[in-house]
N, C-alpha and C positions, 0 to 999 in steps of 0.2 A: 827335702828335709822334713817338710810338714807331714808328708805321707808316712815317714818312718815313725814320727812321734805318735800319730794316730794308730798305727799298727801296734806299736809297743803298748799303748794304753789299752787297746782292745784285748791284747793277750793278757795283760796284767789283770784286767777286770774279770776275764773268763776264768783264769786260774784261781784268783782269790775267791770267787763265788763257789768254785768246786771244793776248795779247801775248807771253807767255813760252813758249808751246807751239810751238816751232820744231822742225821735223824737220831734224836735222843728220846729215850723212853722215860727215864727217871734221873733226877739230879739229886745226889746226896751231898749234904754239907756236913763236913766233919771239922771239929776244932780240936787240935792237939797242942796243948800249951797256949802260946800266943799266936799260933799260926792257924789260918783257916784254909781248908781244902774243899774243892768241889769235884765230885766224881760224876762223870757222865756215862751212863750205860746206854750202849747202842742197841737198836732194835735188831733182832735176828730175823732176817728176811729169808724165807725158804720157798 
């Protein structure tokens, strides 16, 4: 049972780091009315 918990934790950490590791070039903050938005422009890698 302990091995299953460790394996699930390792998988969760791996996938969460892949999801949140975005390369951003510029962040634009826009306010429309009472709402604030942030736009993240990704770098184009060629």
